[in-house]
C-alpha positions as CSV (number, residue, x, y, z in Angstrom):
1,M,21.7,-56.6,46.0
2,T,20.9,-52.9,46.0
3,R,18.6,-51.8,43.1
4,V,19.8,-48.6,41.5
5,K,16.9,-46.3,40.7
6,K,17.0,-45.3,37.0
7,T,16.5,-41.6,36.5
8,T,15.4,-39.9,33.3
9,D,16.3,-36.5,32.1
10,K,13.0,-34.6,31.7
11,R,14.6,-31.7,29.8
12,Q,13.2,-31.5,26.2
13,K,15.9,-32.2,23.6
14,F,16.0,-30.7,20.1
15,D,18.0,-31.8,17.1
16,H,19.0,-28.2,16.7
17,D,17.9,-24.8,17.8
18,K,16.4,-22.2,15.5
19,T,16.5,-18.4,15.9
20,F,13.3,-16.6,14.9
21,G,13.5,-13.0,16.1
22,T,14.8,-11.2,13.0
23,T,13.3,-13.5,10.5
24,A,9.9,-13.3,12.2
25,L,10.1,-9.5,12.1
26,L,10.9,-9.5,8.4
27,T,8.2,-12.1,7.6
28,Q,5.6,-10.1,9.5
29,A,6.6,-7.0,7.6
30,A,6.1,-8.8,4.3
31,E,2.6,-10.0,5.5
32,T,1.6,-6.6,6.9
33,S,2.5,-4.8,3.7
34,G,0.5,-7.3,1.6
35,L,3.7,-8.5,-0.2
36,T,3.3,-12.1,0.8
37,D,-0.3,-12.3,-0.4
38,D,0.6,-10.6,-3.7
39,L,3.4,-13.1,-4.2
40,K,1.1,-16.0,-3.5
41,K,-1.5,-14.8,-6.0
42,V,1.1,-14.6,-8.7
43,Y,3.6,-17.4,-8.0
44,G,1.9,-19.7,-5.5
45,E,2.5,-20.4,-1.8
46,G,5.7,-22.4,-2.2
47,K,7.6,-19.9,-4.4
48,A,6.2,-17.0,-2.3
49,A,7.7,-18.6,0.8
50,M,11.0,-19.1,-1.0
51,M,11.1,-15.5,-2.1
52,V,10.4,-14.1,1.3
53,S,12.9,-16.4,2.9
54,L,15.6,-15.6,0.4
55,A,15.0,-11.8,0.9
56,A,15.3,-12.3,4.7
57,Y,18.5,-14.2,4.3
58,Q,20.1,-11.5,2.0
59,I,19.0,-8.7,4.4
60,I,20.3,-10.5,7.6
61,K,23.5,-11.8,6.1
62,N,24.1,-8.8,3.9
63,T,25.0,-10.9,0.9
64,T,23.6,-11.9,-2.4
65,S,25.5,-15.3,-2.4
66,Q,23.0,-18.2,-2.2
67,H,25.3,-21.1,-1.6
68,R,25.0,-20.7,2.3
69,F,21.2,-20.4,2.3
70,K,20.9,-24.1,3.3
71,I,22.8,-23.4,6.5
72,F,20.7,-20.3,7.2
73,S,17.5,-22.2,6.7
74,D,18.7,-24.9,9.2
75,T,19.3,-22.3,11.9
76,N,16.5,-19.8,11.4
77,A,12.8,-20.1,11.5
78,L,11.4,-19.3,8.1
79,P,7.9,-18.8,6.7
80,A,5.4,-21.7,6.6
81,G,5.1,-23.4,3.3
82,L,8.8,-23.4,2.5
83,P,9.9,-26.5,0.7
84,D,12.4,-28.8,2.3
85,N,16.0,-29.1,1.2
86,I,16.3,-26.0,-0.9
87,E,19.7,-26.1,-2.6
88,S,21.4,-23.0,-4.0
89,Q,21.0,-24.3,-7.5
90,R,17.2,-24.2,-7.1
91,L,17.3,-20.7,-5.7
92,S,19.4,-19.6,-8.7
93,E,16.9,-21.1,-11.1
94,L,14.1,-19.4,-9.2
95,S,15.8,-16.0,-9.5
96,Q,16.3,-16.5,-13.3
97,D,12.7,-17.6,-13.8
98,I,11.4,-14.6,-11.9
99,G,13.5,-12.1,-13.9
100,S,12.6,-13.6,-17.3
101,D,8.9,-13.9,-16.6
102,T,7.8,-10.4,-17.5
103,A,4.1,-11.2,-17.5
104,S,4.1,-12.4,-13.9
105,L,6.2,-9.4,-12.8
106,N,3.7,-7.0,-14.3
107,R,0.9,-8.8,-12.5
108,L,2.8,-8.5,-9.3
109,F,3.5,-4.8,-9.9
110,A,-0.2,-4.2,-10.7
111,L,-1.2,-5.7,-7.4
112,R,1.4,-3.6,-5.5
113,A,0.0,-0.5,-7.3
114,K,-3.5,-1.1,-5.9
115,R,-2.1,-1.0,-2.4
116,L,-0.8,2.6,-2.7
117,P,-2.6,5.3,-0.8
118,E,-4.3,7.9,-2.9
119,T,-2.2,10.7,-1.4
120,E,1.1,8.8,-1.8
121,Y,4.3,10.2,-3.4
122,L,6.4,8.0,-5.6
123,S,10.2,8.0,-5.4
124,F,12.2,6.6,-8.2
125,D,15.9,5.8,-8.0
126,S,18.5,3.5,-9.6
127,T,21.9,2.1,-8.7
128,R,24.7,0.2,-10.3
129,I,25.7,-3.3,-9.0
130,A,29.1,-4.7,-9.9
131,S,28.8,-8.2,-11.4
132,E,31.0,-10.7,-13.1
133,S,28.2,-13.0,-14.1
134,R,28.4,-14.5,-17.6
135,S,24.8,-15.6,-17.7
136,L,23.1,-12.2,-17.3
137,T,22.9,-10.4,-20.6
138,D,22.5,-7.0,-18.9
139,V,26.0,-7.1,-17.4
140,R,27.9,-4.5,-19.3
141,K,31.0,-2.4,-18.8
142,G,30.1,1.1,-17.6
143,I,31.2,4.0,-15.4
144,S,31.1,2.9,-11.8
145,K,30.2,5.1,-8.7
146,R,33.9,5.1,-7.7
147,G,35.0,6.3,-11.1
148,G,36.6,4.2,-13.8
149,Y,34.9,1.3,-15.6
150,E,33.7,-2.1,-14.4
151,N,31.2,-4.8,-15.3
152,Q,27.9,-3.9,-13.7
153,I,24.2,-4.1,-14.0
154,G,21.6,-1.3,-13.5
155,L,18.7,-1.7,-11.1
156,A,15.9,0.9,-10.9
157,L,13.3,0.9,-8.1
158,L,9.9,2.7,-7.8
159,Y,8.4,2.8,-4.3
160,G,6.0,4.8,-2.1
161,H,7.8,7.7,-0.5
162,N,5.8,7.8,2.7
163,S,4.6,4.3,3.0
164,G,7.8,2.6,1.9
165,V,5.8,0.2,-0.2
166,P,7.9,-1.2,-3.0
167,L,6.0,-0.9,-6.3
168,M,8.2,-2.1,-9.2
169,F,11.8,-2.7,-10.2
170,R,13.5,-2.6,-13.6
171,R,16.8,-4.1,-14.6
172,F,19.0,-2.1,-17.1
173,A,22.2,-2.8,-18.9
174,G,25.2,-1.6,-17.0
175,N,26.2,0.9,-19.6
176,V,22.8,2.7,-19.7
177,P,22.9,6.1,-17.9
178,D,20.2,7.0,-15.4
179,I,19.0,10.0,-17.3
180,V,17.7,8.0,-20.3
181,T,15.6,5.6,-18.2
182,M,12.8,8.1,-17.7
183,H,10.8,7.2,-20.8
184,D,10.9,3.5,-20.0
185,L,9.7,4.2,-16.5
186,L,6.7,6.2,-17.5
187,T,5.5,3.7,-20.1
188,R,5.8,0.9,-17.6
189,W,4.0,2.4,-14.7
190,E,1.0,3.4,-16.8
191,N,0.7,-0.3,-17.9
192,I,0.5,-1.4,-14.3
193,G,-2.2,1.1,-13.4
194,V,-0.3,3.8,-11.5
195,S,-2.5,7.0,-11.3
196,K,-1.1,10.2,-12.9
197,K,-2.4,12.1,-9.9
198,I,0.4,10.7,-7.7
199,I,3.3,13.0,-7.3
200,S,6.7,11.6,-8.4
201,I,10.0,12.5,-6.8
202,F,13.3,12.3,-8.8
203,D,16.8,13.1,-7.8
204,R,19.0,15.4,-9.9
205,G,20.5,12.6,-11.9
206,Y,17.3,12.6,-14.0
207,C,17.1,16.3,-14.7
208,S,17.3,17.2,-18.3
209,R,15.3,19.3,-20.8
210,E,14.1,16.1,-22.5
211,N,12.9,14.5,-19.3
212,L,11.1,17.7,-18.2
213,R,9.3,17.9,-21.5
214,L,8.4,14.3,-21.3
215,L,6.9,14.7,-17.8
216,C,5.0,17.8,-18.9
217,K,3.7,16.2,-22.1
218,N,2.3,13.2,-20.1
219,K,0.8,15.7,-17.5
220,H,2.6,14.1,-14.6
221,H,2.9,15.9,-11.3
222,F,6.5,15.7,-10.1
223,I,9.3,17.1,-7.9
224,M,12.8,16.9,-9.4
225,A,16.1,18.1,-7.9
226,A,18.4,20.0,-10.4
227,K,22.1,20.7,-10.7
228,T,23.2,24.3,-11.2
229,D,25.2,23.3,-14.3
230,H,22.0,23.4,-16.4
231,S,21.8,26.7,-18.3
232,F,18.1,27.2,-17.6
233,I,18.8,26.8,-13.8
234,R,21.8,29.3,-14.0
235,D,19.6,31.8,-15.9
236,A,16.8,31.5,-13.3
237,I,19.3,32.2,-10.5
238,E,20.9,35.1,-12.3
239,D,17.5,36.7,-13.1
240,N,16.4,36.5,-9.5
241,L,19.5,37.5,-7.6
242,P,17.9,40.7,-6.2
243,A,15.1,38.6,-4.7
244,F,17.5,36.8,-2.4
245,W,18.1,40.0,-0.4
246,D,14.3,40.7,-0.1
247,M,13.2,39.9,3.5
248,T,9.8,38.8,2.2
249,N,11.5,35.7,0.8
250,N,13.2,34.8,4.0
251,V,12.1,31.5,5.6
252,R,11.9,32.4,9.2
253,G,13.6,30.1,11.7
254,H,15.7,28.3,9.0
255,N,18.2,31.0,8.0
256,L,17.1,30.4,4.4
257,T,15.9,32.4,1.4
258,A,13.4,30.8,-1.0
259,V,12.6,32.1,-4.4
260,Q,10.2,30.6,-7.0
261,T,10.1,31.5,-10.7
262,Q,8.6,30.0,-13.8
263,V,10.8,28.8,-16.5
264,T,9.9,27.9,-20.1
265,I,11.5,24.8,-21.6
266,P,11.7,25.3,-25.4
267,G,10.6,22.6,-27.8
268,T,12.7,20.7,-30.4
269,K,12.4,20.1,-34.1
270,E,10.8,16.8,-33.4
271,D,8.5,18.2,-30.7
272,P,8.2,22.0,-31.1
273,K,5.7,22.4,-28.2
274,S,7.3,24.2,-25.2
275,C,6.4,23.6,-21.6
276,S,6.6,25.6,-18.4
277,V,7.9,24.4,-15.0
278,W,8.3,26.1,-11.6
279,V,11.8,26.3,-10.3
280,Y,12.3,26.7,-6.6
281,I,15.7,28.2,-5.6
282,Y,17.0,28.1,-2.0
283,Y,20.0,30.0,-0.7
284,S,21.6,29.9,2.8
285,L,24.1,32.6,3.7
286,A,25.5,30.4,6.5
287,V,26.2,27.5,4.1
288,A,27.7,29.9,1.5
289,N,30.1,31.3,4.1
290,N,31.1,27.7,5.2
291,E,31.7,26.7,1.7
292,Q,33.9,29.8,1.1
293,D,35.9,29.2,4.2
294,K,36.5,25.5,3.2
295,F,37.6,26.6,-0.3
296,L,40.1,29.1,1.1
297,S,41.4,26.5,3.6
298,D,41.8,24.0,0.8
299,L,43.5,26.6,-1.4
300,V,46.1,27.4,1.4
301,T,46.8,23.7,1.8
302,F,47.3,23.3,-1.9
303,E,49.7,26.3,-2.1
304,S,51.7,25.0,0.9
305,K,52.2,21.6,-0.9
306,L,53.5,23.4,-3.9
307,G,55.9,25.4,-1.7
308,W,54.3,28.8,-2.5
309,K,54.6,31.5,0.1
310,N,51.9,34.1,0.7
311,T,53.7,37.5,0.3
C-alpha cells in the first residue's frame, strides 16, 4: 500500500477582504485636523467612530442613503472603536440625535473654533438640498437652484478659507432665502468664541444694505461680492467712470483696471446711524469685448429664428 502524503495549503485564508486606501486617507484627515478628537470629547469614542465612518461612506459612495452602509462596513476598513452590526436604523437615529442636540453641537463648534489660526479667513456659504422627508420639520417648499419650486432644506456652512477646517453648520427651513440668514450667523459664531478679528468672506447672495449695516454695526471685518443691480453699486460705478481710463489704475500684467471708492450706506428709521464701506470695482476691456461679441452673436441667432433678415 502506497501512503499518500497529505499536503496543506499554507496560504492564509480570510473570510473576506477589506479595502482600506480611501477610508484610511479620510480617517487620517479627520485625525490630523483634530476633528476626531473633538468628536470624542463631545460624543464619546463609539459615536465619534460612527460619525467619521458615515462621513467616509457618504463621500466615497456619493450618497446620503444609509441602508447600504452595512455592506460598505463589511468591505472597507473603518476607524477603530466602531460598534459591530450597525444597522441603517441606528444611523438614522444617530443623525436625528445629533441634529436635535443643540448644546452638544455648540460644544463641538467651540472646539473647532479654537483650532482656527489667528490669521485665518472665514468663508460662509449655504445651499439647498432637495428632500421628501416627512420627519424633518425644516423641509419646506422653496425656489430651487434649477428654478421652480420643490421640497428642500437649507444648509449653511462656516469654514476656514485657507485651512479648510470646518467650523460650524446650520440647518434652515427650505423657504428661507440666503440673504436673511446673516443675523443668525453672527449671533451664533459669537456664542462659540469666534474672534471678530477674523476676516469673513461672503458671496454676492448675502449682499444687501441691511447686511452691510449689520456687519459694520458689529465691527466685523469682511469681504463681500456684490451684484451690479444694487443702486449704490451702480452709483459707485457711474461716479468713477473716468477713473477706468486712468493708467494709474491699471493692474499691470492682468489687463485689468481697479478702482476703489468709499460708499455711505444710509441708516433706517429703526437704526438711523449710517455706515461707510469700501467698494472695489474691477473692469476688463477684454472681457467686455467678449461679452459684447457674444451678445451680438446671440442676437443674430435669435433674429434668424424669427425669420428676420438684416437689410
